[in-house]
N, C-alpha and C positions, 0 to 999 in steps of 0.2 A: 571533518564530520561526514558521515555517510549521506549521500544525496539521493540515492536511488536504490531500487531493489537489486540484489545480486542475482546471478543466473538461476540458482535453485529456487529462490523466493519468487522470481518472475515466472518460472514454469508452474509453480503451485498456484499463484494468483491468476494465471491464464485459465485455470480450471474453474475458478470461482467468480472472478469479476468480468464484466463486459470488456471485450478486447479493445473497443473504441475508447475506453477510459484510460488506456495506457498512453503516455506521452513520450515514451522513449523506447528504444529497442537495442538488443544485443545482436551484433553480427560478427561472423567469424571470417577471419582472413589469415591465411598462412598458418600460424601456430597458436593464435590466441583470439579471444573475443574482445570486441570493442563496444563501447556504449555511445549512442547518438540520440538526439531528439528526433522524433518522427516529423518529417517534412513531407509534403505532398508526394506520395508515391515511393518514398524511400523504402518503406517496409514491404515485405512479401518475398524476399529472396529465400530460397530453401535454407533452413537452419537459423533464420532470424527468430529471435525470441522477444516478445513484447516485454516491456519493463515500465515501472512506475516511479516517478519522482516523488519526493515528500509532498509537494503541493498536489499532485494527482491523487495520492493516497488520502490526504486530508479531504479533498473534494469528494471522493467516493464515500468516505465515512460521513461527511456532512449531508449527503444526499439520501441517507437511509432514514426514511420517515422523518423529514426535517422538522415537523411540528410536534414530534413526539420525543425524539432523541437528539442529543448533541454530544459530539466528541470534545473532550477537554484534555489538551496536551500541555504539560508543563515540566520543567526540570526540578529535581529535588535531590540534594545530596549526591551529585555526580551521576545520577540516573535520570531517565525520562519516564514519566508516568502518563499513561493515556487512560482516561476514564470515559466510559460511554454511559452517559447519564440520561435518565428519563425525567422529563419535566415534572416537577412536583413529587417525585418518588425516589430520587437519589440514583446511585450508580446501578447500572445493570451488570457491568463487569469492569475490571481494571487490569491493566498489564504494566509491568515495569521492565524496562530494557536499557541498554547502554546508549542507544541513540534513537531519535524519533522515527526513523524509517523502520527499524525493527519493531518498535512499539506499534506502529500502524499495521505492519504485517501480522504481528501476533494477534492484534485486536480483530482484524478481518478473519483470521482463522477461527478465533473464539466465537465471533458473531455467526460465522457460517455453521459451526457446530451447534449453536443455539437456534438455528433456523431463523435468524433475524435479518439475513440479507435478502 
């Protein structure tokens, strides 16, 4: 199962989310990129790209007006559904993806388009 954002997703999220919300980073060595958790001072090399794990993405979503909205992530028929619900009023939006990381990524893009971030 996918555990963190890929490079393209990471680049896009770096334009939207606070960089300090990332808990991982992509770094380049030789001929390819590698992923690592951010430890004190690891990040900041030229070419390093912030990345988000599933837990960091869910934390970001849960911190969006926490007394108004709640993210609800669940599997259904081989897919992952992520709903962003407003208390007492139902879903604000919903996405369906093959894995939970992609669902969180798509939801953040959708919420950004709706100016809810």
